[in-house]
KEKE-3310 file (N, C-alpha, C; in steps of 0.2 Angstrom, whole numbers, plus 5000, padded with zeros to 4 digits):
npx = (5005:5001:5004:5000:5010:5011:5019:5019:5026:5030:5029:5016:5006:4997:4991:4984:4974:4967:4960:4953:4944:4937:4931:4914:4910:4901:4897:4883:4877:4884:4892:4897:4911:4923:4936:4948:4962:4974:4989:5006:5024:5030:5024:5012:4994:4978:4964:4951:4940:4928:4912:4908:4919:4931:4946:4951:4965:4976:4992:5004:5018:5035:5039:5031:5021:5024:5018:5008:4992:4975:4969:4956:4946:4932:4915:4907:4892:4882:4870:4853:4847:4837:4820:4819:4816:4824:4840:4855:4864:4880:4890:4904:4919:4924:4919:4915:4925:4931:4946:4953:4962:4956:4965:4978:4995:5005:5022:5031:5029:5014:5005:4991:4979:4966:4950:4941:4928:4928:4918:4912:4919:4918:4921:4934:4951:4953:4961:4961:4961:4958:4964:4952:4952:4945:4948:4948:4939:4945:4946:4955:4966:4974:4985:4989:5000:5001:4991:4981:4972:4968:4965:4957:4963:4969:4983:4993:5005:5002:4999:4992:4975:4956:4941:4941:4941:4939:4940:4935:4947:4953:4944:4946:4938:4935:4942:4950:4959:4969:4976:4992:4999:5001:5016:5024:5037:5045:5055:5062:5066:5081:5086:5077:5064:5048:5037:5025:5021:5018:5011:5022:5027:5029:5025:5013:4998:4986:4989:4989:4979:4974:4971:4978:4992:5009:5014:5030:5042:5058:5074:5090:5095:5082:5069:5054:5036:5019:5005:4991:4974:4965:4954:4957:4969:4981:4992:5009:5028:5044:5062:5077:5072:5066:5052:5035:5018:5003:4986:4972:4960:4953:4959:4950:4956:4954:4943:4932:4935:4925:4913:4903:4906:4922:4929:4940:4950:4953:4963:4967:4983:4995:5013:5026:5043:5053:5066:5070:5062:5051:5035:5024:5012:5000:4992:4983:4982:4971:4969:4962:4960:4954:4957:4956:4971:4982:4989:5004:5021:5031:5047:5049:5036:5019:5007:4988:4978:4977:4977:4976:4981:4979:4986:4986:4996:4995:5003:5004:5015:5021:5033:5042:5035:5027:5022:5021:5016:5015:5008:5006:5001:5003:4994:4991:4981:4985:4997:5002:5011:5016:5023:5030:5024:5031:5030:5030:5040:5046:5046:5050:5044:5057:5056:5045)
npy = (4994:5010:5027:5045:5057:5073:5088:5104:5118:5132:5146:5141:5142:5153:5154:5142:5144:5153:5146:5139:5148:5152:5141:5134:5146:5155:5162:5172:5167:5155:5139:5132:5137:5128:5128:5141:5153:5165:5163:5164:5166:5160:5149:5138:5131:5123:5117:5107:5109:5101:5091:5081:5081:5082:5084:5085:5092:5103:5106:5120:5121:5131:5143:5139:5148:5165:5176:5183:5174:5170:5155:5142:5128:5121:5116:5104:5103:5089:5082:5078:5062:5064:5066:5063:5068:5068:5071:5067:5054:5049:5039:5035:5033:5044:5063:5073:5089:5106:5114:5130:5144:5139:5140:5142:5136:5127:5132:5125:5106:5104:5097:5085:5080:5068:5062:5047:5035:5020:5010:5011:5004:4988:4971:4973:4977:4986:4998:5001:5013:5030:5047:5056:5069:5084:5096:5111:5103:5091:5074:5068:5053:5049:5040:5037:5044:5038:5029:5026:5014:5012:5025:5029:5039:5047:5053:5064:5069:5086:5097:5108:5112:5112:5102:5088:5071:5057:5040:5024:5011:5001:4987:4969:4956:4943:4932:4924:4931:4936:4923:4915:4913:4898:4892:4902:4911:4918:4929:4930:4938:4935:4925:4916:4909:4907:4896:4892:4876:4863:4848:4835:4820:4810:4811:4806:4797:4804:4817:4819:4827:4832:4846:4851:4858:4863:4871:4878:4881:4888:4889:4893:4877:4874:4866:4864:4859:4861:4855:4859:4861:4871:4878:4870:4861:4846:4840:4838:4840:4838:4840:4841:4832:4822:4818:4813:4820:4813:4817:4811:4817:4831:4847:4863:4877:4892:4899:4911:4925:4933:4927:4913:4903:4899:4883:4870:4856:4842:4827:4810:4804:4798:4796:4795:4789:4792:4789:4783:4771:4768:4769:4779:4785:4796:4812:4826:4844:4857:4874:4886:4902:4917:4935:4953:4964:4976:4990:4987:4988:4985:4985:5001:5003:5004:4993:4993:4986:4971:4955:4942:4926:4914:4901:4888:4874:4859:4846:4827:4815:4799:4798:4811:4816:4828:4845:4861:4874:4889:4899:4913:4920:4933:4942:4950:4956:4951:4950:4941:4933:4943:4943:4932:4925:4915:4906:4917:4925:4935:4935:4944:4951:4959:4966:4969)
npz = (5000:4997:5003:5003:5009:5016:5020:5027:5024:5035:5028:5021:5029:5028:5015:5017:5028:5021:5011:5019:5025:5013:5008:5003:4999:4986:4970:4966:4955:4951:4953:4968:4978:4983:4989:4990:4986:4985:4978:4977:4970:4979:4982:4987:4996:4993:5001:5003:5016:5021:5019:5005:4997:5006:5011:4998:4989:4982:4979:4976:4971:4975:4963:4953:4949:4943:4947:4961:4960:4960:4964:4962:4969:4962:4964:4954:4946:4947:4935:4934:4928:4913:4913:4925:4942:4953:4961:4953:4955:4958:4950:4948:4956:4962:4967:4954:4950:4948:4944:4945:4939:4923:4911:4916:4916:4925:4931:4938:4942:4951:4965:4965:4975:4980:4987:4987:4984:4992:4993:4983:4973:4964:4961:4957:4960:4975:4973:4959:4952:4941:4935:4929:4916:4910:4898:4889:4880:4877:4884:4896:4903:4918:4926:4944:4955:4967:4978:4992:4998:5011:5017:5006:4996:4983:4972:4961:4950:4944:4931:4923:4922:4925:4923:4934:4940:4950:4943:4937:4935:4921:4920:4923:4914:4920:4933:4927:4919:4927:4930:4928:4913:4902:4898:4901:4909:4924:4931:4946:4962:4971:4964:4961:4952:4943:4935:4922:4917:4904:4910:4912:4902:4910:4923:4936:4931:4937:4937:4923:4915:4904:4905:4915:4923:4927:4940:4943:4954:4956:4964:4972:4977:4977:4970:4966:4963:4958:4955:4945:4941:4934:4945:4955:4965:4962:4969:4973:4970:4973:4970:4972:4987:4980:4978:4975:4978:4978:4978:4983:4983:4974:4978:4980:4977:4972:4979:4981:4993:4996:4994:4997:5013:5013:5012:5020:5014:5017:5013:5009:5004:4993:4992:4982:4979:4967:4966:4976:4975:4980:4991:5002:5013:5017:5026:5018:5021:5015:5010:5002:4995:4985:4984:4983:4981:4988:4976:4967:4965:4950:4947:4939:4936:4942:4945:4947:4947:4956:4961:4974:4976:4990:4998:5010:5016:5026:5031:5036:5034:5033:5028:5032:5041:5051:5043:5037:5024:5017:5003:4994:4979:4970:4957:4941:4928:4912:4915:4924:4936:4949:4961:4973:4989:4999:5014:5021:5016:5003:4985:4974:4958:4948:4935:4922)
capx = (5000:5007:5000:5003:5012:5011:5022:5016:5030:5026:5025:5011:5000:4992:4987:4980:4969:4964:4958:4947:4940:4934:4927:4908:4908:4900:4894:4876:4874:4888:4893:4900:4919:4925:4942:4951:4969:4979:4997:5012:5028:5033:5020:5005:4990:4971:4962:4943:4940:4923:4909:4910:4926:4934:4954:4954:4970:4980:4999:5007:5025:5038:5042:5025:5018:5028:5015:5001:4987:4969:4967:4950:4943:4924:4911:4903:4886:4879:4863:4849:4845:4833:4815:4820:4817:4829:4846:4858:4867:4887:4892:4911:4920:4925:4915:4919:4927:4936:4951:4954:4961:4958:4970:4985:4999:5010:5030:5034:5023:5010:5002:4984:4976:4959:4946:4937:4923:4930:4912:4910:4924:4916:4923:4940:4954:4952:4966:4960:4957:4961:4961:4950:4953:4942:4950:4948:4935:4947:4947:4963:4965:4979:4986:4988:5006:5000:4985:4980:4967:4964:4961:4952:4965:4974:4986:4996:5008:4998:5003:4985:4969:4951:4937:4944:4936:4942:4935:4936:4952:4952:4943:4947:4931:4934:4948:4954:4964:4974:4979:4998:4999:5005:5024:5027:5043:5045:5062:5060:5072:5085:5088:5072:5059:5041:5036:5020:5023:5013:5012:5027:5025:5032:5020:5008:4992:4982:4991:4988:4970:4973:4969:4982:4997:5014:5017:5036:5046:5066:5080:5096:5093:5074:5064:5047:5031:5012:5000:4985:4969:4959:4952:4959:4976:4981:4997:5015:5032:5051:5066:5077:5075:5063:5046:5028:5012:4997:4983:4965:4955:4955:4958:4948:4959:4952:4937:4931:4934:4918:4906:4900:4910:4926:4928:4943:4949:4958:4964:4973:4989:5002:5020:5030:5048:5055:5073:5071:5059:5047:5029:5020:5005:4998:4985:4985:4974:4973:4963:4964:4955:4957:4954:4960:4976:4984:4993:5011:5026:5035:5052:5046:5028:5014:5000:4984:4973:4981:4974:4981:4979:4982:4985:4991:4995:4998:5003:5007:5017:5024:5042:5045:5031:5022:5025:5016:5018:5010:5010:5003:5003:5001:4993:4990:4979:4988:5003:5003:5013:5020:5027:5026:5026:5031:5030:5032:5047:5043:5051:5046:5046:5059:5054:5040)
capy = (5000:5017:5033:5052:5061:5080:5092:5110:5123:5138:5151:5140:5141:5157:5151:5136:5148:5157:5141:5136:5154:5153:5136:5136:5153:5154:5169:5172:5162:5150:5134:5133:5137:5123:5133:5148:5156:5169:5158:5167:5161:5156:5142:5137:5125:5123:5111:5106:5106:5096:5088:5076:5082:5084:5082:5086:5096:5104:5109:5122:5121:5136:5143:5136:5154:5170:5182:5181:5170:5166:5147:5140:5122:5123:5111:5102:5100:5084:5084:5072:5060:5064:5064:5062:5074:5066:5072:5062:5048:5048:5031:5035:5033:5051:5068:5078:5096:5109:5118:5136:5147:5133:5142:5142:5130:5129:5131:5117:5102:5103:5089:5085:5073:5068:5056:5042:5031:5013:5006:5011:4998:4983:4968:4974:4979:4994:5004:5001:5020:5032:5052:5059:5076:5086:5102:5112:5099:5085:5071:5063:5049:5048:5035:5041:5041:5035:5025:5023:5012:5012:5031:5030:5045:5046:5058:5064:5077:5089:5105:5110:5113:5111:5097:5083:5067:5051:5036:5018:5009:4997:4981:4963:4952:4939:4930:4920:4936:4935:4917:4914:4910:4893:4892:4908:4910:4924:4929:4933:4940:4931:4920:4912:4908:4904:4893:4887:4871:4857:4842:4831:4813:4805:4813:4801:4798:4808:4823:4821:4826:4835:4853:4853:4862:4861:4878:4877:4887:4885:4894:4890:4871:4872:4864:4861:4860:4861:4852:4863:4860:4875:4880:4865:4858:4840:4836:4842:4838:4842:4837:4835:4824:4817:4814:4816:4818:4812:4818:4807:4821:4838:4853:4868:4884:4897:4901:4919:4926:4937:4923:4908:4902:4895:4878:4866:4850:4835:4821:4805:4805:4793:4798:4790:4792:4787:4788:4777:4766:4765:4773:4779:4788:4802:4815:4834:4848:4862:4879:4892:4908:4923:4941:4957:4966:4983:4992:4985:4991:4980:4990:5007:5003:5003:4990:4995:4980:4966:4949:4937:4918:4912:4893:4884:4867:4855:4838:4822:4810:4793:4798:4814:4818:4834:4850:4866:4878:4894:4902:4920:4922:4941:4941:4955:4954:4952:4951:4935:4933:4949:4942:4925:4925:4908:4905:4924:4926:4938:4934:4950:4952:4966:4970:4966)
capz = (4999:4996:5005:5001:5016:5016:5024:5025:5026:5038:5023:5017:5032:5027:5010:5019:5030:5017:5009:5023:5026:5007:5008:5003:4995:4980:4968:4966:4948:4949:4958:4975:4978:4990:4991:4985:4989:4981:4978:4973:4968:4985:4983:4993:4993:4994:5006:5004:5024:5024:5013:5000:4994:5012:5010:4992:4990:4977:4980:4971:4973:4974:4956:4949:4946:4942:4950:4964:4956:4962:4962:4966:4967:4961:4963:4947:4949:4943:4933:4934:4921:4908:4914:4932:4946:4959:4960:4950:4959:4956:4948:4948:4963:4965:4964:4950:4953:4943:4947:4941:4931:4917:4906:4919:4916:4932:4927:4940:4943:4957:4966:4966:4980:4979:4989:4982:4988:4991:4994:4974:4970:4964:4956:4955:4966:4979:4971:4952:4948:4938:4935:4922:4916:4904:4897:4881:4876:4876:4889:4896:4908:4921:4931:4950:4958:4974:4979:4998:4998:5017:5018:5000:4993:4976:4972:4955:4948:4939:4927:4919:4928:4921:4926:4936:4943:4951:4940:4938:4930:4917:4923:4920:4913:4925:4936:4922:4916:4932:4930:4924:4906:4901:4896:4904:4915:4927:4936:4953:4967:4975:4960:4960:4946:4943:4927:4921:4912:4902:4913:4910:4902:4916:4929:4939:4928:4940:4934:4915:4914:4897:4906:4921:4922:4933:4943:4946:4959:4957:4967:4974:4981:4976:4962:4968:4958:4961:4949:4945:4935:4934:4950:4960:4965:4962:4971:4974:4968:4976:4967:4976:4988:4974:4979:4971:4983:4972:4982:4982:4981:4971:4983:4978:4981:4970:4983:4981:5000:4997:4993:5003:5017:5011:5015:5020:5011:5020:5009:5009:4999:4991:4992:4979:4978:4961:4966:4981:4972:4986:4992:5008:5013:5023:5026:5017:5023:5011:5012:4998:4994:4981:4985:4979:4985:4986:4971:4969:4959:4947:4943:4939:4934:4947:4945:4952:4948:4959:4964:4976:4977:4995:4998:5015:5016:5032:5030:5041:5029:5035:5027:5034:5047:5050:5040:5033:5019:5014:4997:4991:4972:4968:4950:4937:4922:4906:4916:4928:4943:4950:4967:4976:4996:5002:5020:5024:5012:4997:4981:4969:4949:4947:4931:4917)
cpx = (5005:5001:5003:5004:5014:5015:5021:5021:5027:5024:5018:5004:4995:4987:4982:4973:4965:4958:4952:4941:4935:4929:4919:4905:4905:4897:4886:4873:4879:4889:4897:4908:4920:4931:4945:4957:4972:4987:5001:5019:5032:5030:5015:5000:4983:4969:4954:4943:4935:4919:4912:4916:4932:4941:4955:4959:4974:4986:5002:5013:5029:5040:5036:5023:5023:5025:5010:4996:4982:4967:4960:4948:4934:4920:4908:4897:4882:4871:4859:4847:4838:4826:4814:4819:4820:4836:4851:4863:4875:4889:4899:4913:4922:4919:4918:4920:4931:4941:4952:4960:4961:4963:4976:4988:5005:5017:5033:5028:5019:5009:4994:4982:4968:4955:4942:4933:4926:4924:4910:4914:4921:4919:4930:4945:4952:4957:4966:4956:4961:4960:4959:4950:4950:4943:4951:4944:4938:4949:4952:4962:4973:4980:4989:4997:5006:4992:4985:4973:4963:4961:4956:4955:4969:4978:4991:5000:5003:5001:4996:4979:4962:4947:4940:4939:4942:4937:4938:4941:4950:4949:4943:4939:4930:4942:4952:4959:4970:4979:4986:4996:5004:5012:5026:5032:5044:5051:5060:5067:5076:5087:5084:5067:5052:5039:5029:5020:5018:5015:5017:5024:5025:5028:5015:5002:4988:4982:4989:4981:4970:4972:4974:4988:5002:5016:5024:5039:5052:5069:5085:5093:5086:5073:5058:5042:5025:5008:4994:4981:4965:4959:4956:4967:4976:4986:5004:5020:5038:5057:5072:5073:5072:5058:5039:5022:5006:4990:4976:4960:4957:4955:4955:4951:4956:4944:4938:4931:4928:4913:4904:4907:4915:4929:4936:4945:4955:4957:4969:4978:4994:5008:5025:5037:5053:5063:5074:5068:5054:5041:5028:5015:5004:4992:4988:4979:4976:4966:4966:4958:4958:4954:4958:4965:4978:4988:5000:5014:5031:5042:5048:5038:5024:5007:4994:4977:4977:4976:4978:4976:4982:4981:4990:4990:4998:4996:5004:5007:5021:5031:5044:5041:5027:5026:5018:5020:5012:5014:5005:5005:5000:5000:4991:4988:4983:4995:5006:5005:5017:5026:5024:5029:5025:5033:5033:5037:5044:5048:5048:5049:5050:5057:5048:5043)
cpy = (5006:5023:5038:5054:5068:5084:5100:5116:5129:5144:5149:5141:5146:5156:5146:5140:5151:5152:5139:5141:5154:5147:5137:5143:5151:5161:5166:5167:5157:5144:5136:5133:5134:5126:5137:5150:5160:5166:5163:5164:5159:5149:5142:5132:5126:5116:5112:5104:5101:5095:5083:5076:5083:5080:5083:5092:5098:5109:5113:5124:5129:5136:5140:5141:5160:5177:5179:5179:5167:5159:5146:5132:5123:5117:5111:5101:5095:5085:5078:5069:5063:5062:5062:5068:5073:5070:5065:5059:5047:5041:5031:5035:5040:5056:5071:5085:5099:5114:5124:5141:5140:5133:5142:5134:5131:5127:5125:5113:5103:5097:5090:5078:5073:5062:5053:5037:5023:5009:5006:5005:4992:4978:4969:4978:4987:4999:5004:5008:5024:5040:5054:5066:5080:5094:5104:5106:5092:5079:5068:5058:5047:5043:5039:5038:5038:5034:5022:5021:5011:5020:5033:5038:5042:5054:5056:5070:5080:5097:5109:5108:5111:5106:5090:5077:5060:5045:5029:5017:5003:4989:4974:4960:4948:4935:4927:4924:4938:4929:4918:4910:4904:4894:4899:4906:4916:4923:4933:4934:4935:4925:4913:4913:4906:4902:4891:4883:4866:4852:4836:4823:4809:4805:4807:4802:4803:4816:4825:4821:4831:4843:4855:4855:4862:4869:4875:4881:4883:4891:4890:4884:4870:4870:4861:4863:4858:4860:4855:4861:4865:4878:4875:4862:4850:4836:4840:4838:4840:4837:4841:4837:4820:4813:4817:4814:4818:4812:4815:4811:4828:4842:4859:4874:4890:4899:4908:4920:4931:4933:4919:4907:4897:4888:4875:4859:4847:4829:4817:4805:4799:4797:4793:4794:4788:4785:4781:4771:4764:4772:4774:4782:4793:4807:4823:4837:4854:4868:4885:4897:4912:4929:4946:4961:4974:4984:4989:4988:4984:4985:4996:5009:5002:4999:4990:4989:4973:4961:4943:4929:4917:4906:4892:4878:4865:4849:4834:4816:4804:4794:4804:4819:4824:4840:4856:4871:4883:4898:4909:4921:4928:4941:4949:4953:4955:4953:4944:4936:4940:4947:4935:4927:4918:4908:4911:4927:4929:4937:4938:4950:4959:4970:4966:4963)
cpz = (5000:4997:5003:5008:5013:5020:5022:5028:5030:5033:5020:5021:5031:5022:5013:5023:5026:5013:5012:5024:5019:5005:5009:5000:4988:4977:4967:4960:4945:4954:4963:4975:4984:4992:4987:4989:4983:4982:4974:4972:4974:4986:4989:4992:4995:4996:5006:5011:5025:5017:5010:4997:5001:5011:5002:4992:4984:4980:4974:4974:4973:4966:4951:4945:4947:4945:4955:4960:4960:4961:4966:4964:4969:4961:4957:4949:4943:4941:4933:4928:4918:4911:4921:4937:4952:4955:4957:4955:4956:4956:4949:4956:4967:4962:4959:4952:4948:4947:4942:4943:4928:4914:4909:4918:4920:4927:4931:4944:4950:4960:4968:4972:4981:4983:4984:4987:4987:4990:4986:4970:4969:4959:4952:4961:4968:4976:4964:4951:4946:4938:4929:4923:4910:4904:4889:4877:4875:4884:4890:4902:4910:4926:4937:4951:4963:4975:4988:4998:5006:5019:5012:4998:4987:4974:4964:4953:4944:4937:4924:4923:4922:4926:4928:4939:4945:4948:4940:4933:4925:4921:4920:4918:4918:4929:4931:4919:4919:4931:4925:4918:4906:4897:4896:4910:4917:4932:4942:4957:4970:4971:4958:4953:4946:4936:4928:4915:4909:4907:4910:4908:4905:4921:4930:4933:4931:4938:4928:4913:4908:4897:4911:4918:4928:4933:4945:4949:4959:4960:4968:4979:4981:4969:4964:4964:4962:4955:4950:4939:4936:4942:4957:4959:4967:4967:4970:4971:4971:4972:4967:4982:4983:4977:4976:4977:4977:4978:4981:4981:4979:4977:4979:4981:4978:4973:4983:4989:5001:4997:4999:5008:5014:5015:5014:5017:5013:5015:5010:5003:4998:4990:4988:4978:4974:4962:4971:4980:4977:4987:4999:5007:5018:5021:5022:5018:5018:5011:5007:4996:4988:4984:4982:4984:4983:4981:4972:4963:4956:4943:4945:4938:4939:4943:4950:4953:4950:4963:4968:4978:4985:4998:5005:5016:5023:5031:5036:5036:5034:5035:5031:5040:5046:5047:5039:5029:5017:5007:4996:4983:4971:4961:4949:4931:4917:4908:4920:4934:4942:4957:4969:4983:4997:5008:5024:5020:5005:4991:4975:4962:4951:4943:4926:4911)
residu = (UNK:UNK:UNK:UNK:UNK:UNK:UNK:UNK:UNK:UNK:UNK:UNK:UNK:UNK:UNK:UNK:UNK:UNK:UNK:UNK:UNK:UNK:UNK:UNK:UNK:UNK:UNK:UNK:UNK:UNK:UNK:UNK:UNK:UNK:UNK:UNK:UNK:UNK:UNK:UNK:UNK:UNK:UNK:UNK:UNK:UNK:UNK:UNK:UNK:UNK:UNK:UNK:UNK:UNK:UNK:UNK:UNK:UNK:UNK:UNK:UNK:UNK:UNK:UNK:UNK:UNK:UNK:UNK:UNK:UNK:UNK:UNK:UNK:UNK:UNK:UNK:UNK:UNK:UNK:UNK:UNK:UNK:UNK:UNK:UNK:UNK:UNK:UNK:UNK:UNK:UNK:UNK:UNK:UNK:UNK:UNK:UNK:UNK:UNK:UNK:UNK:UNK:UNK:UNK:UNK:UNK:UNK:UNK:UNK:UNK:UNK:UNK:UNK:UNK:UNK:UNK:UNK:UNK:UNK:UNK:UNK:UNK:UNK:UNK:UNK:UNK:UNK:UNK:UNK:UNK:UNK:UNK:UNK:UNK:UNK:UNK:UNK:UNK:UNK:UNK:UNK:UNK:UNK:UNK:UNK:UNK:UNK:UNK:UNK:UNK:UNK:UNK:UNK:UNK:UNK:UNK:UNK:UNK:UNK:UNK:UNK:UNK:UNK:UNK:UNK:UNK:UNK:UNK:UNK:UNK:UNK:UNK:UNK:UNK:UNK:UNK:UNK:UNK:UNK:UNK:UNK:UNK:UNK:UNK:UNK:UNK:UNK:UNK:UNK:UNK:UNK:UNK:UNK:UNK:UNK:UNK:UNK:UNK:UNK:UNK:UNK:UNK:UNK:UNK:UNK:UNK:UNK:UNK:UNK:UNK:UNK:UNK:UNK:UNK:UNK:UNK:UNK:UNK:UNK:UNK:UNK:UNK:UNK:UNK:UNK:UNK:UNK:UNK:UNK:UNK:UNK:UNK:UNK:UNK:UNK:UNK:UNK:UNK:UNK:UNK:UNK:UNK:UNK:UNK:UNK:UNK:UNK:UNK:UNK:UNK:UNK:UNK:UNK:UNK:UNK:UNK:UNK:UNK:UNK:UNK:UNK:UNK:UNK:UNK:UNK:UNK:UNK:UNK:UNK:UNK:UNK:UNK:UNK:UNK:UNK:UNK:UNK:UNK:UNK:UNK:UNK:UNK:UNK:UNK:UNK:UNK:UNK:UNK:UNK:UNK:UNK:UNK:UNK:UNK:UNK:UNK:UNK:UNK:UNK:UNK:UNK:UNK:UNK:UNK:UNK:UNK:UNK:UNK:UNK:UNK:UNK:UNK:UNK:UNK:UNK:UNK:UNK:UNK:UNK:UNK:UNK:UNK:UNK:UNK:UNK:UNK:UNK:UNK:UNK:UNK:UNK:UNK:UNK:UNK:UNK:UNK:UNK:UNK:UNK:UNK:UNK:UNK:UNK:UNK:UNK:UNK:UNK:UNK:UNK:UNK:UNK:UNK)
# end
């Protein structure tokens, strides 16, 4: 999670007080002015103190204007649907507003921070939002610089003004768009890698379903595989030391955490050790869910629509006794895996 932190130098306090004093003012024939201040070359800021746009902030840095200039944040009136007598209901996560003077272009980049309604975000990650700007009849979409999904705040650098609104980001059609693609290989930090491979011909017959895949995690001294078939897991493999777990029952792990109460699967398993030429038995308990996650950076690029698949395993095997393992696969649509968290250790993808 990324949050925006602001420090207000002492010279800016006067402009902030002016902003608060101006809140709620409006002309007799125009929309309400939510914040207003005259800011000069030393810089300053406007802050909306209360109402639906409480926390809306424009920071004008030193050197952004060459002379004292009046800045205003103005309410944009929402119009009712045709034929309706009731006020329009905002469908977007943020309320529209206008920053004036619209014709002004800052000589130095300022910062715009705006609130948005987390409850308006449905069927996508809570940080999957964008800024929309309407200026000179042209609509532009900008990615935020930061998104704080706890506070419901987004920020971005700004140079030009006009009408702004926090809107939805691009939305995946279904969870299939987040799944890692077959034959993909992702390099991770620490010399690790994650690959999605076809099931090899020498794998046990239970894994050769025609639609199954092998999710392979390799690193220094590690070569582990999970056999996956759509929403379920079928078993595991480790080499070295060289064993294969074949679970008697398929374990559903892609359970929507927002839906019905997710359930745990406990299944008998057979453990084959091809190198030693023997087999043993045991029990495996599997619990898996998926849910949305916070925005994450992969190198310099920030991904706002992130899903996490969380799976925990607990086993009791005749050969090695009891043990546990936890996984979190962080996934983005069209990108696949962006980080793997195994037993609390994060192996992040450094670049796309």
